[in-house]
All heavy atoms as an XYZ file, in Angstrom:
959
protein
N     100.612     98.357     96.860
C     100.103     98.973     98.074
C     100.239     98.126     99.155
O      99.879     96.940     99.124
C      98.719     99.526     97.909
C      98.540    100.706     96.964
S      96.934    101.586     96.980
C      95.829    100.270     96.875
N     100.560     98.625    100.356
C     100.713     97.751    101.551
C      99.585     97.780    102.306
O      98.416     98.214    102.104
N      99.775     97.111    103.575
C      98.642     96.934    104.569
C      98.135     98.253    105.104
O      96.956     98.420    105.122
C      99.203     96.027    105.725
C      99.414     94.651    105.433
C     100.816     94.103    105.599
C      98.492     93.928    104.852
C     101.073     92.840    105.381
C      98.875     92.497    104.505
C     100.101     92.052    104.753
O     100.333     90.663    104.466
N      99.091     99.143    105.451
C      98.677    100.460    106.035
C      97.752    101.228    104.937
O      96.792    101.921    105.289
C      99.816    101.227    106.478
C      99.515    102.566    107.052
C      98.623    102.411    108.319
C     100.803    103.273    107.363
N      98.185    101.249    103.639
C      97.493    102.002    102.662
C      96.081    101.498    102.480
O      95.110    102.243    102.303
C      98.289    101.991    101.387
O      98.457    100.671    100.924
N      95.879    100.211    102.614
C      94.505     99.657    102.496
C      93.644    100.068    103.672
O      92.471    100.348    103.580
C      94.600     98.069    102.464
C      94.874     97.641    101.022
N      96.079     97.593    100.466
C      94.009     97.267    100.039
C      96.018     97.189     99.238
N      94.696     96.901     98.872
N      94.237    100.116    104.877
C      93.576    100.598    106.058
C      93.129    102.135    105.909
O      92.056    102.488    106.149
C      94.304    100.292    107.202
C      93.626    100.785    108.557
C      92.722     99.833    109.181
C      93.801    101.983    109.116
C      92.076    100.207    110.394
C      93.160    102.210    110.375
C      92.249    101.437    110.930
N      94.026    102.899    105.321
C      93.829    104.320    105.252
C      92.704    104.582    104.093
O      91.886    105.376    104.269
C      95.165    105.102    104.912
C      94.907    106.514    104.481
C      96.114    105.001    106.115
N      92.855    103.884    103.009
C      91.857    103.986    101.953
C      90.531    103.557    102.427
O      89.522    104.216    102.210
C      92.238    103.081    100.739
C      93.451    103.730    100.125
C      91.077    102.953     99.782
C      94.159    102.842     98.966
N      90.506    102.470    103.222
C      89.232    102.079    103.905
C      88.650    103.117    104.743
O      87.461    103.471    104.799
N      89.494    103.865    105.599
C      89.032    104.869    106.455
C      88.429    106.025    105.648
O      87.442    106.650    106.053
N      89.254    106.449    104.498
C      88.651    107.488    103.622
C      87.263    107.123    103.017
O      86.348    107.862    102.917
C      89.631    107.846    102.599
N      87.180    105.763    102.738
C      85.907    105.373    102.076
C      84.774    105.391    103.078
O      83.581    105.830    102.883
C      86.071    104.075    101.517
C      86.886    103.959    100.225
C      87.190    102.421     99.783
C      86.085    104.533     99.097
N      85.118    104.955    104.376
C      84.144    104.980    105.433
C      83.596    106.408    105.725
O      82.538    106.538    105.813
N      84.548    107.313    105.861
C      84.230    108.662    106.016
C      83.422    109.263    104.887
O      82.384    109.961    105.121
C      85.443    109.466    106.283
N      83.823    108.865    103.675
C      83.115    109.444    102.508
C      81.596    108.814    102.422
O      80.731    109.495    101.987
C      83.743    108.952    101.146
C      83.265    109.531     99.921
C      83.291    111.019     99.855
C      84.138    109.028     98.778
N      81.552    107.647    102.991
C      80.156    106.968    102.968
C      79.211    107.829    103.854
O      77.972    107.749    103.683
C      80.231    105.547    103.265
O      80.443    105.325    104.653
N      79.741    108.435    104.752
C      78.939    109.338    105.718
C      78.776    110.684    105.159
O      77.772    111.366    105.199
C      79.415    109.367    107.093
C      79.035    108.234    107.983
C      79.284    106.862    107.717
C      78.222    108.257    109.093
N      78.788    106.120    108.664
C      77.959    106.961    109.586
C      77.544    109.317    109.797
C      77.262    106.609    110.626
C      76.801    108.994    110.982
C      76.593    107.659    111.335
N      79.891    111.227    104.525
C      79.910    112.650    104.086
C      79.019    112.826    102.939
O      78.504    113.974    102.759
C      81.414    112.976    103.691
N      78.622    111.801    102.125
C      77.807    111.884    101.056
C      76.341    112.135    101.509
O      75.600    112.753    100.664
C      77.936    110.676    100.088
C      77.249    109.398    100.682
C      77.358    110.913     98.701
N      75.940    111.747    102.634
C      74.635    111.761    103.094
C      74.014    113.174    103.161
O      72.925    113.486    102.606
C      74.410    111.051    104.412
S      74.717    109.313    104.284
N      74.820    114.052    103.883
C      74.228    115.495    103.878
C      74.216    116.181    102.443
O      73.367    117.057    102.198
C      75.081    116.218    104.705
C      75.903    115.196    105.527
C      75.854    114.006    104.711
N      75.070    115.717    101.516
C      75.113    116.246    100.258
C      73.868    115.907     99.427
O      73.250    116.741     98.684
C      76.378    115.827     99.537
C      76.367    116.185     98.027
C      77.627    116.335    100.268
N      73.467    114.559     99.554
C      72.234    114.085     98.683
C      70.898    114.314     99.472
O      69.970    114.151     98.866
C      72.522    112.705     98.298
C      73.700    112.585     97.371
C      72.567    111.714     99.395
N      70.902    114.537    100.766
C      69.766    114.835    101.596
C      70.051    115.758    102.649
O      71.190    116.050    102.849
C      69.239    113.345    102.027
O      70.121    112.947    103.131
N      69.009    115.942    103.459
C      69.266    116.877    104.567
C      69.596    116.062    105.846
O      69.644    116.669    106.955
N      69.945    114.836    105.770
C      70.245    113.979    106.923
C      71.747    113.705    107.055
O      72.410    113.579    106.109
C      69.545    112.694    106.867
C      67.992    112.778    106.776
N      67.172    113.134    107.847
C      67.186    112.706    105.782
C      65.978    113.275    107.477
N      65.948    112.990    106.246
N      72.215    113.570    108.306
C      73.625    113.362    108.597
C      73.963    111.878    108.495
O      74.992    111.529    108.097
C      73.753    113.795    109.967
C      75.307    113.650    110.441
C      76.317    114.325    109.852
C      75.638    112.678    111.388
C      77.691    114.079    110.299
C      76.899    112.495    111.819
C      77.872    113.118    111.232
N      73.125    110.911    108.967
C      73.439    109.537    109.011
C      72.931    108.732    107.789
O      71.852    109.103    107.284
C      72.800    108.957    110.224
C      73.360    109.446    111.534
C      72.801    108.714    112.843
O      72.359    107.705    112.668
O      72.821    109.349    113.820
N      73.745    107.696    107.400
C      73.326    106.883    106.199
C      71.888    106.160    106.670
O      71.128    105.759    105.729
C      74.365    105.887    106.092
C      75.572    106.442    106.784
C      75.083    107.290    107.927
N      71.590    105.926    107.890
C      70.458    105.145    108.278
C      69.214    106.068    108.095
O      68.125    105.490    108.049
C      70.555    104.780    109.724
C      71.666    103.846    110.056
C      72.693    104.271    110.802
C      71.741    102.469    109.543
C      73.861    103.370    111.124
C      72.725    101.669    109.840
C      73.815    102.106    110.565
N      69.424    107.398    107.939
C      68.222    108.290    107.762
C      67.893    108.588    106.306
O      66.917    109.254    106.027
C      68.554    109.496    108.536
C      68.547    109.369    110.045
O      68.121    108.302    110.452
O      69.328    110.146    110.718
N      68.846    108.208    105.313
C      68.523    108.677    103.988
C      68.870    107.381    103.165
O      69.966    106.840    103.100
C      69.340    109.827    103.553
O      69.308    109.909    102.171
C      70.890    109.691    104.072
N      67.906    107.012    102.320
C      67.971    105.804    101.502
C      69.033    106.038    100.486
O      69.875    105.235    100.158
C      66.661    105.449    100.874
C      66.687    104.167    100.079
C      67.274    102.962    100.830
C      65.410    103.906     99.379
N      68.997    107.212     99.793
C      69.823    107.563     98.829
C      71.414    107.659     99.220
O      72.260    107.137     98.533
C      69.529    108.818     97.951
C      70.332    109.227     96.862
C      70.309    108.077     95.746
C      69.915    110.532     96.267
N      71.466    108.253    100.387
C      72.792    108.379    100.987
C      73.350    107.007    101.440
O      74.578    106.619    101.247
N      72.515    106.189    101.972
C      72.802    104.774    102.305
C      73.345    103.994    101.101
O      74.405    103.312    101.135
C      71.683    104.069    102.995
C      71.934    102.722    103.295
C      72.589    102.388    104.521
C      71.436    101.702    102.571
C      72.866    101.038    104.847
C      71.627    100.419    102.841
C      72.322     99.976    103.969
N      72.532    104.105    100.055
C      72.886    103.349     98.797
C      74.186    103.787     98.189
O      75.033    102.953     97.796
C      71.732    103.446     97.776
C      70.527    102.624     98.330
C      72.132    102.833     96.427
C      69.281    102.824     97.462
N      74.438    105.046     98.106
C      75.710    105.578     97.513
C      76.752    105.236     98.344
O      77.901    104.827     97.889
C      75.512    107.166     97.392
C      74.431    107.532     96.211
C      76.887    107.751     97.032
C      74.214    108.965     96.225
N      76.653    105.339     99.638
C      77.795    104.999    100.533
C      78.119    103.502    100.537
O      79.287    103.166    100.462
N      77.115    102.605    100.514
C      77.370    101.286    100.379
C      77.931    100.933     99.111
O      78.750    100.036     99.018
C      76.039    100.512    100.633
C      75.538    100.472    102.021
C      76.488     99.611    102.931
O      76.491     98.511    102.955
N      77.180    100.385    103.822
N      77.544    101.547     98.071
C      78.026    101.189     96.721
C      79.572    101.601     96.588
O      80.296    100.832     95.999
C      77.283    101.991     95.581
N      79.883    102.803     97.130
C      81.300    103.151     97.080
C      82.220    102.191     97.836
O      83.265    101.796     97.362
C      81.388    104.499     97.850
C      80.949    105.688     97.056
C      81.041    106.939     98.016
C      81.929    105.941     95.824
N      81.680    101.747     99.105
C      82.473    100.763     99.788
C      82.551     99.444     99.143
O      83.573     98.731     99.158
C      81.996    100.748    101.243
C      82.146    102.023    101.999
S      81.745    101.849    103.804
C      80.070    101.383    103.751
N      81.386     99.053     98.616
C      81.320     97.693     97.990
C      82.181     97.456     96.797
O      82.798     96.459     96.595
C      79.845     97.425     97.638
C      79.543     96.055     97.017
C      79.955     94.886     97.934
C      78.081     95.975     96.572
N      82.318     98.617     96.008
C      83.091     98.535     94.746
C      84.487     98.307     95.160
O      85.140     97.419     94.478
C      82.831     99.829     93.935
C      81.440     99.797     93.281
C      83.938     99.971     92.878
C      81.042    101.142     92.689
N      85.001     99.053     96.115
C      86.387     98.937     96.463
C      86.675     97.569     97.165
O      87.816     97.050     97.066
C      86.864    100.075     97.382
C      87.159    101.276     96.561
C      86.258    102.308     96.219
C      88.479    101.460     96.016
C      86.473    103.401     95.473
C      88.773    102.582     95.317
C      87.766    103.536     95.016
N      85.748     97.128     97.870
C      85.805     95.808     98.593
C      85.814     94.716     97.626
O      86.718     93.720     97.791
C      84.745     95.507     99.640
N      85.040     94.797     96.596
C      85.046     93.713     95.533
C      86.326     93.776     94.812
O      86.962     92.704     94.574
C      83.830     93.920     94.645
C      82.596     93.497     95.331
C      84.008     93.085     93.361
C      81.281     93.782     94.490
N      86.826     94.919     94.407
C      88.115     95.088     93.799
C      89.228     94.486     94.648
O      90.071     93.690     94.195
C      88.276     96.534     93.402
C      89.821     96.725     92.868
C      90.012     96.251     91.562
C      90.863     97.161     93.634
C      91.357     96.480     91.023
C      92.034     97.295     93.100
C      92.311     97.070     91.721
O      93.611     97.138     91.355
N      89.277     94.858     95.848
C      90.346     94.320     96.793
C      90.141     92.773     96.952
O      91.176     92.072     96.948
C      90.201     95.093     98.163
O      90.402     96.392     97.968
C      91.349     94.552     99.091
N      88.956     92.337     97.091
C      88.818     90.848     97.298
C      89.201     90.043     96.034
O      89.808     88.951     96.138
N      89.032     90.631     94.949
C      89.379     90.047     93.556
C      90.879     90.039     93.460
O      91.442     88.999     93.025
C      88.572     90.558     92.385
C      88.891     89.877     91.171
C      89.833     90.273     90.184
C      88.271     88.738     90.673
N      89.771     89.398     89.186
C      88.802     88.403     89.405
C      87.351     87.888     91.223
C      88.460     87.294     88.652
C      86.935     86.809     90.480
C      87.461     86.536     89.216
N      91.464     91.199     93.633
C      92.860     91.353     93.322
C      93.826     91.086     94.445
O      95.042     90.703     94.171
C      93.164     92.813     92.914
C      92.312     93.193     91.753
S      92.675     92.442     90.252
C      94.274     92.997     89.834
N      93.526     91.071     95.622
C      94.535     90.920     96.793
C      94.127     89.813     97.600
O      93.076     89.108     97.534
C      94.546     92.135     97.674
C      94.798     93.555     96.912
C      96.265     93.626     96.614
C      96.499     94.972     95.972
N      97.825     95.119     95.739
N      95.046     89.521     98.612
C      94.756     88.468     99.691
C      93.729     88.928    100.575
O      93.384     90.059    100.710
C      95.985     88.178    100.386
C      97.032     87.445     99.536
C      98.215     87.021    100.359
N      98.583     87.832    101.508
C      99.747     88.532    101.548
N     100.627     88.493    100.677
N      99.968     89.305    102.690
N      93.136     87.938    101.376
C      92.054     88.232    102.292
C      92.380     89.267    103.380
O      91.503     90.068    103.698
C      91.605     86.901    102.871
C      90.219     86.803    103.511
C      89.151     87.274    102.604
C      89.959     85.409    104.015
N      93.677     89.211    103.750
C      94.079     90.211    104.852
C      93.935     91.692    104.316
O      93.526     92.582    105.145
C      95.587     89.931    105.172
C      96.022     90.888    106.258
S      94.899     90.680    107.746
C      96.097     90.186    108.970
N      94.140     91.861    103.055
C      93.958     93.258    102.611
C      92.488     93.662    102.701
O      92.137     94.781    103.075
C      94.555     93.348    101.193
C      95.920     93.386    101.118
C      96.610     92.203    100.738
C      96.757     94.554    101.291
C      97.980     92.276    100.505
C      98.042     94.482    101.213
C      98.742     93.384    100.788
N      91.616     92.722    102.361
C      90.233     93.014    102.513
C      89.789     93.322    103.933
O      89.069     94.184    104.160
C      89.330     91.761    101.899
C      87.844     91.885    102.026
C      87.375     93.031    101.258
C      87.245     90.564    101.680
N      90.326     92.465    104.850
C      89.884     92.624    106.252
C      90.457     94.112    106.696
O      89.752     94.726    107.446
C      90.530     91.654    107.154
C      89.946     90.290    106.990
C      90.608     89.078    107.197
C      88.558     90.198    106.753
C      89.926     87.958    107.107
C      87.917     88.958    106.674
C      88.656     87.772    106.759
N      91.690     94.474    106.263
C      92.107     95.808    106.722
C      91.378     96.922    106.090
O      91.182     97.909    106.616
C      93.666     95.897    106.267
C      94.613     95.141    107.180
C      95.944     95.143    106.503
C      94.552     95.709    108.582
N      90.925     96.709    104.793
C      90.108     97.652    104.126
C      88.781     97.880    104.885
O      88.373     98.998    105.168
C      89.843     97.339    102.642
C      88.982     98.241    101.882
C      89.886     99.382    101.369
C      88.380     97.588    100.655
N      88.127     96.859    105.250
C      86.882     96.868    105.932
C      87.062     97.476    107.284
O      86.245     98.295    107.805
C      86.189     95.581    105.987
C      84.822     95.557    106.823
C      85.706     95.069    104.506
N      88.066     97.079    108.125
C      88.401     97.629    109.383
C      88.556     99.163    109.343
O      88.169     99.929    110.045
C      89.647     97.015    109.993
N      89.264     99.590    108.173
C      89.485    101.026    108.012
C      88.152    101.692    107.754
O      88.034    102.803    108.100
N      87.262    100.945    106.970
C      85.871    101.678    106.722
C      85.272    101.853    108.043
O      84.616    102.914    108.256
C      85.051    100.621    105.803
C      85.631    100.595    104.411
S      84.613     99.401    103.510
C      85.467     99.426    101.949
N      85.165    100.878    108.931
C      84.599    100.969    110.172
C      85.135    102.165    110.999
O      84.414    102.951    111.659
C      84.795     99.723    110.966
C      84.231     99.649    112.400
C      82.860     99.556    112.681
C      85.096     99.796    113.472
C      82.412     99.643    113.926
C      84.683     99.754    114.784
C      83.200     99.700    114.956
O      82.738     99.761    116.229
N      86.471    102.266    111.061
C      87.079    103.257    111.875
C      86.753    104.751    111.185
O      86.460    105.598    111.760
C      88.586    103.144    111.869
C      89.395    104.375    112.489
C      88.953    101.863    112.801
N      86.884    104.765    109.905
C      86.549    106.070    109.260
C      85.113    106.444    109.378
O      84.894    107.642    109.573
N      84.125    105.585    109.345
C      82.808    105.907    109.661
C      82.631    106.600    111.033
O      81.977    107.497    111.135
C      81.902    104.618    109.499
C      81.748    104.166    108.176
C      81.035    102.800    108.054
O      80.636    102.247    109.072
N      80.889    102.318    106.893
N      83.241    105.899    112.018
C      82.946    106.283    113.344
C      83.813    107.564    113.741
O      83.242    108.475    114.385
C      83.404    105.169    114.339
C      82.360    104.082    114.280
O      81.223    104.235    114.677
N      82.822    102.789    113.924
N      84.989    107.777    113.096
C      85.729    108.983    113.306
C      84.974    110.147    112.609
O      84.727    111.208    113.285
C      87.147    108.862    112.835
C      87.792    110.175    112.706
C      87.984    107.912    113.681
N      84.502    109.997    111.508
C      83.752    111.063    110.827
C      82.475    111.413    111.565
O      82.188    112.573    111.765
C      83.353    110.523    109.322
C      82.619    111.656    108.631
C      83.344    112.664    107.871
C      81.326    111.777    108.642
C      82.704    113.667    107.364
C      80.565    112.792    107.945
C      81.298    113.694    107.326
O      80.595    114.670    106.674
N      81.655    110.353    112.032
C      80.441    110.614    112.721
C      80.736    111.323    114.006
O      79.971    112.150    114.395
C      79.696    109.245    112.966
N      81.799    111.029    114.674
C      82.071    111.683    115.935
C      82.586    113.096    115.798
O      82.161    114.056    116.431
C      83.182    110.861    116.734
C      83.403    111.455    118.132
C      82.405    111.231    119.111
C      84.548    112.095    118.446
C      82.540    111.694    120.401
C      84.684    112.640    119.720
C      83.752    112.357    120.600
O      83.947    112.823    121.934
N      83.532    113.313    114.778
C      84.065    114.593    114.555
C      83.107    115.610    113.876
O      82.994    116.676    114.381
C      85.370    114.554    113.680
C      86.447    113.876    114.529
C      85.716    115.843    113.197
C      87.703    113.593    113.683
N      82.303    115.133    112.965
C      81.441    116.016    112.299
C      79.977    115.949    112.671
O      79.112    116.356    111.974
C      81.597    115.710    110.699
C      82.895    116.138    110.196
C      83.783    115.145    109.900
C      83.220    117.498    110.116
C      85.052    115.512    109.381
C      84.499    117.758    109.553
C      85.475    116.883    109.157
N      79.656    115.283    113.769
C      78.371    115.175    114.339
C      77.808    116.562    114.578
O      78.417    117.533    115.102
C      78.387    114.365    115.581
O      77.148    114.400    116.228
N      76.563    116.753    114.201
C      75.914    117.974    114.559
C      75.797    118.337    116.027
O      75.856    119.430    116.361
C      74.465    117.897    114.006
C      74.475    116.771    112.952
C      75.649    115.910    113.463
N      75.909    117.314    116.848
C      75.887    117.397    118.327
C      77.224    117.446    118.918
O      77.370    117.198    120.048
C      75.044    116.284    118.869
N      78.323    117.667    118.133
C      79.614    117.628    118.596
C      79.826    118.584    119.788
O      79.472    119.727    119.636
C      80.651    117.905    117.433
C      82.122    117.774    117.967
C      82.649    116.532    118.179
C      82.876    118.825    117.970
C      83.976    116.328    118.491
C      84.250    118.727    118.350
C      84.730    117.476    118.587
N      80.392    118.071    120.785
C      80.678    118.832    121.994
C      79.608    118.788    123.061
O      79.808    119.183    124.105
N      78.451    118.251    122.726
C      77.356    118.071    123.711
C      77.534    116.744    124.458
O      78.251    115.846    124.022
C      76.086    118.135    122.957
O      75.739    116.993    122.319
N      76.921    116.669    125.502
C      76.906    115.445    126.283
C      76.301    114.227    125.561
O      76.500    113.099    125.818
C      76.296    115.558    127.709
O      74.849    115.841    127.517
N      75.291    114.548    124.658
C      74.586    113.453    123.819
C      75.584    112.772    122.941
O      75.335    111.565    122.620
C      73.495    114.210    123.075
C      72.348    114.488    123.875
O      72.203    114.136    125.006
O      71.561    115.379    123.370
N      76.752    113.456    122.562
C      77.659    112.937    121.561
C      78.225    111.654    122.223
O      78.345    110.634    121.576
C      78.711    113.946    121.267
O      78.028    115.008    120.713
C      79.664    113.312    120.188
N      78.540    111.726    123.455
C      79.265    110.560    124.040
C      78.336    109.335    124.272
O      78.617    108.267    123.992
C      79.759    110.948    125.482
C      81.111    111.615    125.292
C      81.601    112.069    126.673
N      81.495    113.534    126.681
C      80.788    114.206    127.572
N      80.260    113.651    128.618
N      80.752    115.565    127.529
N      77.025    109.607    124.433
C      76.020    108.584    124.574
C      75.726    107.998    123.280
O      75.581    106.799    123.106
C      74.778    109.158    125.214
C      74.884    109.620    126.635
C      73.679    110.538    127.075
O      72.663    110.472    126.383
O      73.796    111.030    128.139
N      75.567    108.769    122.249
C      75.265    108.237    120.880
C      76.531    107.587    120.274
O      76.283    106.689    119.466
C      74.732    109.354    119.999
C      73.328    109.737    120.223
C      72.835    110.816    120.935
C      72.133    108.947    119.935
N      71.517    110.697    121.118
C      70.989    109.625    120.460
C      71.978    107.770    119.286
C      69.818    109.092    120.347
C      70.717    107.227    119.188
C      69.585    107.931    119.656
N      77.647    108.003    120.651
C      78.841    107.518    120.133
C      78.965    105.974    120.337
O      79.386    105.208    119.435
C      80.073    108.186    120.574
C      81.478    107.699    119.961
C      81.680    107.921    118.651
C      82.286    106.933    120.741
C      82.801    107.471    118.056
C      83.526    106.589    120.143
C      83.654    106.832    118.822
N      78.695    105.527    121.556
C      78.682    104.124    121.962
C      77.678    103.302    121.050
O      78.044    102.212    120.541
C      78.470    103.912    123.290
C      79.543    104.444    124.271
C      79.204    104.226    125.779
C      80.902    103.700    124.019
N      76.536    103.837    120.825
C      75.573    103.193    119.925
C      75.980    103.179    118.570
O      75.826    102.187    117.892
C      74.141    103.903    120.082
C      73.024    103.382    119.317
C      72.702    101.941    119.640
C      71.832    104.177    119.382
N      76.624    104.227    118.125
C      77.095    104.311    116.817
C      78.271    103.321    116.559
O      78.391    102.752    115.405
N      79.145    103.001    117.540
C      80.084    101.967    117.385
C      79.507    100.563    117.035
O      80.042     99.756    116.307
C      80.932    101.824    118.603
C      81.885    103.076    118.822
C      82.598    102.760    120.261
C      82.879    103.110    117.821
N      78.362    100.356    117.651
C      77.593     99.118    117.386
C      76.925     99.156    116.040
O      76.940     98.130    115.262
C      76.669     98.814    118.581
C      75.876     97.539    118.266
C      77.449     98.649    119.813
N      76.172    100.199    115.736
C      75.201    100.124    114.612
C      76.135    100.270    113.343
O      75.623     99.828    112.347
C      74.241    101.269    114.676
O      74.963    102.573    114.868
C      73.396    101.060    115.785
N      77.206    100.935    113.319
C      78.029    101.077    112.199
C      78.712     99.794    111.732
O      79.202     99.740    110.624
C      79.212    102.130    112.317
O      80.035    101.820    113.406
N      78.694     98.762    112.637
C      79.151     97.431    112.169
C      78.319     97.014    111.029
O      78.741     96.322    110.027
C      79.087     96.490    113.279
C      79.238     95.021    112.820
C      80.233     96.775    114.302
N      76.989     97.312    111.155
C      76.098     96.858    110.031
C      76.320     97.444    108.646
O      76.051     96.900    107.644
C      74.580     97.124    110.436
C      74.154     96.302    111.671
C      73.997     96.962    112.918
C      74.006     94.965    111.552
C      73.628     96.309    113.957
C      73.664     94.283    112.695
C      73.393     94.911    113.919
N      76.983     98.606    108.737
C      77.273     99.251    107.347
C      78.508     98.656    106.814
O      78.858     98.931    105.546
C      77.641    100.720    107.644
C      76.418    101.606    108.074
C      76.888    103.001    108.393
C      75.402    101.574    107.079
N      79.173     97.746    107.454
C      80.409     97.097    106.960
C      80.058     95.691    106.472
O      80.998     94.999    105.807
C      81.584     97.011    108.012
S      82.108     98.631    108.502
N      78.933     95.146    106.742
C      78.559     93.809    106.281
C      78.678     93.571    104.851
O      79.234     92.625    104.365
C      77.336     93.391    106.936
C      77.485     93.232    108.497
C      76.777     92.000    106.473
C      76.162     92.985    109.134
N      77.932     94.408    104.093
C      77.860     94.303    102.691
C      79.116     94.306    101.997
O      79.562     93.492    101.108
C      76.853     95.289    102.024
C      76.579     95.193    100.609
C      75.957     93.728    100.282
C      75.646     96.273    100.101
N      80.027     95.310    102.296
C      81.342     95.352    101.719
C      82.238     94.063    102.146
O      82.913     93.517    101.149
C      82.102     96.632    102.329
C      80.862     97.478    102.647
C      79.834     96.711    103.129
N      82.045     93.669    103.290
C      82.818     92.385    103.575
C      82.343     91.208    102.965
O      83.214     90.380    102.424
C      82.688     92.298    105.238
C      83.533     91.073    105.742
C      85.083     91.227    105.436
C      83.302     90.862    107.170
N      81.071     90.957    102.853
C      80.476     89.851    102.126
C      80.850     90.010    100.674
O      81.228     88.972    100.039
C      78.953     89.741    102.417
C      78.408     88.656    101.462
C      78.777     89.411    103.818
N      80.714     91.185    100.049
C      81.022     91.365     98.681
C      82.484     91.123     98.285
O      82.795     90.309     97.353
N      83.360     91.607     99.142
C      84.731     91.361     98.969
C      85.090     89.881     99.193
O      85.961     89.361     98.475
N      84.444     89.355    100.111
C      84.635     87.827    100.425
C      84.179     86.904     99.266
O      84.970     86.010     98.871
N      83.068     87.268     98.742
C      82.653     86.472     97.535
C      83.575     86.712     96.302
O      83.930     85.753     95.665
C      81.184     86.924     97.208
C      80.710     86.298     95.796
C      80.224     86.454     98.252
N      84.053     87.913     96.177
C      85.018     88.243     95.029
C      86.281     87.405     95.338
O      86.821     86.781     94.370
C      85.234     89.625     94.960
N      86.767     87.326     96.521
C      87.968     86.584     96.831
C      87.707     85.057     96.428
O      88.657     84.474     95.929
C      88.376     86.804     98.280
C      89.577     86.191     98.563
C      90.855     86.923     98.011
N      91.735     85.860     97.530
C      92.399     86.070     96.387
N      92.300     87.199     95.712
N      93.177     85.192     95.938
N      86.685     84.550     96.928
C      86.284     83.105     96.806
C      86.228     82.977     95.270
O      86.874     81.924     94.863
C      85.057     82.817     97.421
C      84.620     81.447     97.236
C      85.119     80.351     97.816
C      83.419     80.957     96.377
N      84.466     79.246     97.426
C      83.485     79.570     96.527
C      82.534     81.633     95.598
C      82.591     78.887     95.784
C      81.694     80.898     94.882
C      81.616     79.508     95.071
N      85.619     83.772     94.470
C      85.543     83.623     92.983
C      86.902     83.607     92.335
O      87.214     82.925     91.521
C      84.592     84.622     92.412
C      83.083     84.356     92.647
C      82.303     85.615     92.225
C      82.649     83.055     92.241
N      87.821     84.482     92.830
C      89.087     84.624     92.284
C      89.918     83.393     92.628
O      90.660     82.947     91.744
C      89.906     85.879     92.922
N      89.780     82.875     93.736
C      90.528     81.589     94.137
C      89.990     80.473     93.268
O      90.819     79.642     92.826
C      90.395     81.313     95.599
C      90.950     79.895     95.988
C      91.156     82.407     96.420
N      88.691     80.450     93.160
C      88.078     79.313     92.429
C      88.484     79.349     90.948
O      88.736     78.315     90.336
C      86.627     79.336     92.467
S      85.968     78.841     94.082
N      88.494     80.494     90.385
C      88.926     80.660     88.959
C      90.481     80.388     88.788
O      90.893     79.863     87.767
C      88.688     82.101     88.433
O      89.550     83.054     89.060
N      91.277     80.631     89.819
C      92.728     80.312     89.720
C      92.848     78.773     89.682
O      93.745     78.210     89.000
C      93.426     81.030     90.823
C      93.682     82.442     90.696
C      94.265     83.183     91.857
O      94.504     82.466     92.765
N      94.466     84.390     91.835
N      92.110     78.097     90.605
C      92.194     76.666     90.609
C      91.704     75.960     89.364
O      92.171     74.948     88.967
C      91.448     76.070     91.886
C      92.258     76.401     93.114
N      93.479     75.848     93.392
C      91.852     77.148     94.302
C      93.800     76.301     94.671
N      92.943     77.165     95.080
N      90.648     76.594     88.771
C      90.032     76.038     87.533
C      91.043     76.132     86.377
O      90.960     75.352     85.471
C      88.819     76.722     87.246
N      91.849     77.230     86.339
C      92.794     77.309     85.296
C      94.030     76.313     85.365
O      94.659     76.095     84.425
C      93.296     78.736     85.290
C      92.393     79.801     84.629
C      93.048     81.034     84.472
N      92.256     82.005     85.424
C      92.779     83.047     86.048
N      94.027     83.354     85.925
N      91.959     83.867     86.696
N      94.245     75.795     86.601
C      95.392     74.964     86.742
C      95.077     73.589     86.260
O      94.647     72.788     85.897
C      95.814     74.953     88.197
C      96.500     76.240     88.628
C      96.984     76.139     90.023
C      97.500     77.410     90.467
N      98.029     77.440     91.790
């Protein structure tokens, strides 16, 4: 899989991390539901760890960047307030706060990459 596919997969995972929230609770945002937050973070973290372990660091960065874009696109398109003037105001705040949803996958994938590199050096 190439660079673009990792970005697209990340985008799908980011959108899925938001889409799961109304399914498991009555809330739209991961910040409003603990179960939705945990499930969304777990989905993104699993793929980030796999990518960090198996691929180069650039693939991990593209995956997490895709997650960020996917979260924000999903939140903007499927927002309950879509079409209202509040959407534009909340969208800017969402661009900032959704960065926090990408920290755990980035750190988890980074640790996995570091462990993979260390284990390769130890075998040599």
